[in-house]
PAKOL-656960 format. One record per atom (N, C-alpha, C): residue number from 1; residue in three letters; atom name; x, y, z. Coordinates in steps of 0.001 Angstrom, whole numbers, m for minus. Layout:
BEGIN
(NUM, "ALA", "CA", (X, Y, Z))
...
This chain:
BEGIN
(1, "UNK", "N", (37440, 85564, 98129))
(1, "UNK", "CA", (36340, 86492, 97901))
(1, "UNK", "C", (35073, 85674, 97662))
(2, "UNK", "N", (34004, 86055, 98289))
(2, "UNK", "CA", (32764, 85313, 98116))
(2, "UNK", "C", (32042, 85747, 96854))
(3, "UNK", "N", (31119, 84933, 96435))
(3, "UNK", "CA", (30374, 85220, 95208))
(3, "UNK", "C", (29618, 86545, 95311))
(4, "UNK", "N", (29023, 86828, 96441))
(4, "UNK", "CA", (28272, 88062, 96632))
(4, "UNK", "C", (29145, 89300, 96521))
(5, "UNK", "N", (30356, 89213, 97000))
(5, "UNK", "CA", (31261, 90364, 96934))
(5, "UNK", "C", (31706, 90625, 95504))
(6, "UNK", "N", (31913, 89578, 94727))
(6, "UNK", "CA", (32301, 89759, 93326))
(6, "UNK", "C", (31170, 90389, 92537))
(7, "UNK", "N", (29949, 90065, 92896))
(7, "UNK", "CA", (28792, 90595, 92181))
(7, "UNK", "C", (28638, 92092, 92393))
(8, "UNK", "N", (29123, 92617, 93494))
(8, "UNK", "CA", (28970, 94044, 93777))
(8, "UNK", "C", (30158, 94876, 93297))
(9, "UNK", "N", (31209, 94240, 92827))
(9, "UNK", "CA", (32411, 94977, 92412))
(9, "UNK", "C", (32126, 96027, 91338))
(10, "UNK", "N", (31360, 95721, 90276))
(10, "UNK", "CA", (31090, 96756, 89275))
(10, "UNK", "C", (30330, 97954, 89854))
(11, "UNK", "N", (29385, 97682, 90737))
(11, "UNK", "CA", (28635, 98774, 91361))
(11, "UNK", "C", (29541, 99615, 92248))
(12, "UNK", "N", (30384, 98964, 93020))
(12, "UNK", "CA", (31313, 99701, 93874))
(12, "UNK", "C", (32259, 100554, 93043))
(13, "UNK", "N", (32704, 100037, 91914))
(13, "UNK", "CA", (33570, 100801, 91021))
(13, "UNK", "C", (32840, 102016, 90467))
(14, "UNK", "N", (31583, 101829, 90064))
(14, "UNK", "CA", (30790, 102937, 89543))
(14, "UNK", "C", (30589, 104016, 90603))
(15, "UNK", "N", (30243, 103625, 91813))
(15, "UNK", "CA", (30016, 104593, 92891))
(15, "UNK", "C", (31307, 105354, 93200))
(16, "UNK", "N", (32441, 104678, 93201))
(16, "UNK", "CA", (33714, 105357, 93441))
(16, "UNK", "C", (33988, 106383, 92340))
(17, "UNK", "N", (33716, 106006, 91089))
(17, "UNK", "CA", (33900, 106937, 89970))
(17, "UNK", "C", (32960, 108124, 90094))
(18, "UNK", "N", (31725, 107862, 90438))
(18, "UNK", "CA", (30729, 108919, 90601))
(18, "UNK", "C", (31167, 109926, 91663))
(19, "UNK", "N", (31626, 109420, 92772))
(19, "UNK", "CA", (32093, 110310, 93835))
(19, "UNK", "C", (33316, 111107, 93403))
(20, "UNK", "N", (34250, 110429, 92761))
(20, "UNK", "CA", (35500, 111078, 92357))
(20, "UNK", "C", (35272, 112138, 91284))
(21, "UNK", "N", (34380, 111881, 90333))
(21, "UNK", "CA", (34186, 112780, 89201))
(21, "UNK", "C", (33097, 113835, 89402))
(22, "UNK", "N", (32200, 113631, 90367))
(22, "UNK", "CA", (31092, 114569, 90507))
(22, "UNK", "C", (30833, 114997, 91944))
(23, "UNK", "N", (30483, 114082, 92784))
(23, "UNK", "CA", (29938, 114398, 94104))
(23, "UNK", "C", (30899, 115211, 94964))
(24, "UNK", "N", (32177, 114876, 94944))
(24, "UNK", "CA", (33132, 115589, 95798))
(24, "UNK", "C", (33359, 117040, 95363))
(25, "UNK", "N", (32905, 117390, 94164))
(25, "UNK", "CA", (33094, 118753, 93658))
(25, "UNK", "C", (31838, 119603, 93744))
(26, "UNK", "N", (30752, 119046, 94237))
(26, "UNK", "CA", (29470, 119745, 94295))
(26, "UNK", "C", (29040, 119966, 95737))
(27, "UNK", "N", (28241, 120987, 95938))
(27, "UNK", "CA", (27585, 121203, 97227))
(27, "UNK", "C", (26102, 121372, 96942))
(28, "UNK", "N", (25347, 120357, 97251))
(28, "UNK", "CA", (23916, 120357, 96963))
(28, "UNK", "C", (23144, 120998, 98108))
(29, "UNK", "N", (22194, 121850, 97739))
(29, "UNK", "CA", (21364, 122503, 98759))
(29, "UNK", "C", (20176, 121636, 99143))
(30, "UNK", "N", (19685, 120835, 98206))
(30, "UNK", "CA", (18526, 119977, 98475))
(30, "UNK", "C", (18764, 118593, 97873))
(31, "UNK", "N", (17983, 117631, 98316))
(31, "UNK", "CA", (18053, 116287, 97740))
(31, "UNK", "C", (17606, 116296, 96283))
(32, "UNK", "N", (16647, 117139, 95966))
(32, "UNK", "CA", (16171, 117240, 94585))
(32, "UNK", "C", (17293, 117735, 93672))
(33, "UNK", "N", (18027, 118714, 94128))
(33, "UNK", "CA", (19156, 119228, 93351))
(33, "UNK", "C", (20206, 118137, 93153))
(34, "UNK", "N", (20493, 117373, 94191))
(34, "UNK", "CA", (21460, 116277, 94091))
(34, "UNK", "C", (20961, 115212, 93128))
(35, "UNK", "N", (19691, 114858, 93241))
(35, "UNK", "CA", (19112, 113838, 92363))
(35, "UNK", "C", (19211, 114250, 90903))
(36, "UNK", "N", (18872, 115500, 90585))
(36, "UNK", "CA", (18944, 115982, 89205))
(36, "UNK", "C", (20385, 115972, 88690))
(37, "UNK", "N", (21313, 116351, 89532))
(37, "UNK", "CA", (22720, 116355, 89137))
(37, "UNK", "C", (23210, 114933, 88855))
(38, "UNK", "N", (22839, 113998, 89708))
(38, "UNK", "CA", (23255, 112603, 89520))
(38, "UNK", "C", (22642, 112004, 88263))
(39, "UNK", "N", (21368, 112272, 88028))
(39, "UNK", "CA", (20707, 111760, 86822))
(39, "UNK", "C", (21362, 112330, 85573))
(40, "UNK", "N", (21650, 113613, 85582))
(40, "UNK", "CA", (22299, 114231, 84426))
(40, "UNK", "C", (23676, 113616, 84191))
(41, "UNK", "N", (24442, 113421, 85256))
(41, "UNK", "CA", (25769, 112819, 85126))
(41, "UNK", "C", (25672, 111431, 84511))
(42, "UNK", "N", (24763, 110621, 85031))
(42, "UNK", "CA", (24649, 109241, 84554))
(42, "UNK", "C", (24120, 109185, 83131))
(43, "UNK", "N", (23033, 109880, 82866))
(43, "UNK", "CA", (22386, 109800, 81556))
(43, "UNK", "C", (23162, 110516, 80451))
(44, "UNK", "N", (23726, 111658, 80755))
(44, "UNK", "CA", (24383, 112447, 79713))
(44, "UNK", "C", (25869, 112120, 79610))
(45, "UNK", "N", (26567, 112189, 80717))
(45, "UNK", "CA", (28022, 112032, 80647))
(45, "UNK", "C", (28454, 110572, 80725))
(46, "UNK", "N", (28094, 109875, 81794))
(46, "UNK", "CA", (28612, 108527, 82025))
(46, "UNK", "C", (28173, 107552, 80932))
(47, "UNK", "N", (26915, 107578, 80554))
(47, "UNK", "CA", (26416, 106624, 79574))
(47, "UNK", "C", (26735, 106987, 78131))
(48, "UNK", "N", (26974, 108270, 77836))
(48, "UNK", "CA", (27153, 108674, 76440))
(48, "UNK", "C", (28544, 109165, 76096))
(49, "UNK", "N", (29209, 109842, 77014))
(49, "UNK", "CA", (30448, 110538, 76683))
(49, "UNK", "C", (31685, 109892, 77298))
(50, "UNK", "N", (31596, 109500, 78558))
(50, "UNK", "CA", (32771, 109017, 79288))
(50, "UNK", "C", (33344, 107765, 78629))
(51, "UNK", "N", (34668, 107718, 78557))
(51, "UNK", "CA", (35339, 106545, 77983))
(51, "UNK", "C", (35327, 105413, 79013))
(52, "UNK", "N", (35070, 104199, 78546))
(52, "UNK", "CA", (35004, 103026, 79410))
(52, "UNK", "C", (36110, 102051, 79019))
(53, "UNK", "N", (36882, 101614, 79992))
(53, "UNK", "CA", (37985, 100694, 79697))
(53, "UNK", "C", (37485, 99380, 79119))
(54, "UNK", "N", (36303, 98945, 79507))
(54, "UNK", "CA", (35753, 97697, 78988))
(54, "UNK", "C", (35357, 97807, 77512))
(55, "UNK", "N", (35303, 99033, 76990))
(55, "UNK", "CA", (34931, 99258, 75587))
(55, "UNK", "C", (36118, 99800, 74791))
(56, "UNK", "N", (37301, 99317, 75129))
(56, "UNK", "CA", (38528, 99771, 74455))
(56, "UNK", "C", (38721, 101281, 74576))
(57, "UNK", "N", (38400, 101807, 75741))
(57, "UNK", "CA", (38537, 103242, 76036))
(57, "UNK", "C", (37787, 104137, 75058))
(58, "UNK", "N", (36621, 103685, 74667))
(58, "UNK", "CA", (35735, 104469, 73805))
(58, "UNK", "C", (34467, 104807, 74578))
(59, "UNK", "N", (33830, 105923, 74252))
(59, "UNK", "CA", (32513, 106197, 74829))
(59, "UNK", "C", (31519, 105161, 74291))
(60, "UNK", "N", (30511, 104803, 75047))
(60, "UNK", "CA", (29539, 103808, 74588))
(60, "UNK", "C", (28897, 104150, 73241))
(61, "UNK", "N", (28650, 105419, 72982))
(61, "UNK", "CA", (28022, 105785, 71708))
(61, "UNK", "C", (28948, 105479, 70543))
(62, "UNK", "N", (30243, 105748, 70673))
(62, "UNK", "CA", (31186, 105446, 69593))
(62, "UNK", "C", (31356, 103940, 69437))
(63, "UNK", "N", (31382, 103227, 70552))
(63, "UNK", "CA", (31547, 101777, 70506))
(63, "UNK", "C", (30359, 101139, 69786))
(64, "UNK", "N", (29150, 101609, 70085))
(64, "UNK", "CA", (27944, 101048, 69457))
(64, "UNK", "C", (27915, 101365, 67958))
(65, "UNK", "N", (28364, 102541, 67583))
(65, "UNK", "CA", (28384, 102919, 66166))
(65, "UNK", "C", (29382, 102071, 65382))
(66, "UNK", "N", (30480, 101701, 66024))
(66, "UNK", "CA", (31517, 100913, 65353))
(66, "UNK", "C", (31120, 99443, 65217))
(67, "UNK", "N", (30189, 99007, 66020))
(67, "UNK", "CA", (29777, 97591, 65997))
(67, "UNK", "C", (28885, 97244, 64837))
């Protein structure tokens, strides 16, 4: 595996999760609607609520509070 491919692995994992948890279940009528849905998912759910394996399966907010 080349260095460039390893650098993109976290992004590829995130995009796969995004598609699996959100995009495949939605039908967007406009790009604006899709953009708002993606921003809400990332800012509200993914960054604050979703459990992350790298954080001992805790949401980032709980992990930060425990630190």
